[in-house]
N, C-alpha and C positions, 0 to 999 in steps of 0.2 A: 524579561529583563527588568531591572528595578525601575520603578516609575511607570511601568506599563499598567494600564487598567486591565481588570480580569477579562473583559471581552477582547481586548487586543491580544492578550496572551493566548486566549482560546483560539482566536483567528489565526495567529501565527502557528500554533500547534496543529490546527486543521490544515493549514497550507503545507506544512512539513509532512504531515501524514499523506496528503495527496501526492506530494513528490515521491515519497517512498512507495506508494502504490504504483505510480507510473514506472518507477525503476524496476519493481518486481515484474510488471507486465513486459518490460523490455527483456528482462532475464528469461521470462517464460518463453517469449518468441525465440530467443537464442537457443534455449534448450530444445524446443521443438525442431528447429533447424538442424541442430547437432544430432538429434535422434534420427532424423531422416538420412544422415550421412553414415550411420552405423551399419556395419555389415552383420553384427550380431543382433538378431531380433530381440533377444532377452534384454540386452543393454538398451536398445532403442525403446522398448516398452517401459523400462524403468525411467528413462529420461522423459518420456511422454507423461508418465504418472507424476513425476516430480514437477514438471512444467504445469500440469493441471492443478496440482496442489498450490503452486505459487499463484495461479490465477485466483483460486479460492481465497487465499490469504490477501491478495491485493484487493479483491472485492470487499472483504471484511474490513480492511483498513480504510478504504474509501467510504464505506458506509458509516464507520465510526467517525471519520473526519466530518462528513456531512452532518451527523447528529451533533457533534461538538460545536460546529459553527452555527447550527440552528438554535442552540440553547438561548433562553432568555438571558439578557445581561444580568449579572449579579449586582446588587447595590454596592457602591464604593464604600469602603471602610476608611475611616479617618483616624 
């Protein structure tokens, strides 16, 4: 937002990225549960693979969020 310092914007972006990663992990759990309820083994396997890829994506987002938050503050421009 306007008036925010670069480090505040970076922290807010990092926080939002963490929330997105957590949402993906919740979706991943739901997909695994849904896969367990499938009578069709091929469909269940596809859901498990999709869920696993979401886990990978969530991990990548969380890693990027940590890296973003850990950056040295940039000097303010006037």
